[in-house]
N, C-alpha and C positions, 0 to 999 in steps of 0.2 A: 217460596212459594208465588205463582205470578199475579199480576193484578194486569187488570184491564185500565184504557186510562177515562174510564169514569172515576176511578180513585185512587189516591193519594198513598205512599208508603202506610200510611196511618189509619188506613181504612177510608176515612171517611167521603163522601161523595163530593164530586166538583160539575155538578148538572148545574143548579145556581152560578157558577162563575160567567156563559153567558149574558144570562138576564143582568148579569151586577156589571156587565163589560158594554152593555146596550145601553143599560140607564144612563148609565157616568155618560157616557158618549149625546145620549138625549141631553141630560141637560146643562155637560159644554158646549156643546150648539146654541143652546138654547140663550144661556148664557150671554154667547158671542154678539147673539140677536138682538137680547135684549140692551146691551154694552151700546149697539149701537147705533138701535132707536135709542136709546138717553143722551146719548150723547149729539145728537142731530137737533133734538128738545133741545141740551142746554143750550149750543151756540143760536138757535129759533131764540128764543129769551135774554141771552147777553145782547144780540144783535138791537133789537124792540128796547130795549131797556134803558142801551147805552143811546139806543136814535133821540129816545122820546128824553133821556137827561137831558141832551145835546138841545132838543131841540127850548124843553124849559128853560136852558142858561138864555141859548139865546131871545131871547123871548122877553126874561127875564132882564137883561141889558139893553135892551135899546129904550124903555124907562127912563124919557129925560132923569128925574128926580134920584133913580138908582146914576145912571151916569155923573151922577153930580157929585153924589155922597162918594161914589169912587176913584173920583176926578181922570177918568176915563175920555178923551180927546172926541169930538162929532166926526161922524164921518167924512171922509173928505169925497167930493163928488166929480169928474171932473169932465168936460162936456168933449167928447168927438173928434169934433177941431184940434184939437191940444193938443192931441194923442201924439206920438211918432207915424206912428204905424194906422196905416186908414183902409177899414173896414174892407174888405172882396172878395165877390163871391166868388163862387167855390173852386167853376173850371179856371179863374183865374192862378188863382190859388193852387192853383193843381198846376196848372204854367210852372209858372213860379220855379216849383222846387226842382223843374226835371234840370 
């Protein structure tokens, strides 16, 4: 007995295979897009929270009583005249690089 392409050897209709294939393909494409979007959001949240925590830490460690408690030395400020490299203009720096 010869069957057409619409039936398998047991006589079951295979018309739904194309629909299932399209459904699975659209699910995969949708999940890939969702993963991309969620990854971008996760990077943004990590970047923002890391920078915010760093700013809080710097602000906290600039309090003089906190610096005294943790025995952190005071910041040293150098006068520009005592530095070995003198500030130059942009064009002077370019000419020096050649």
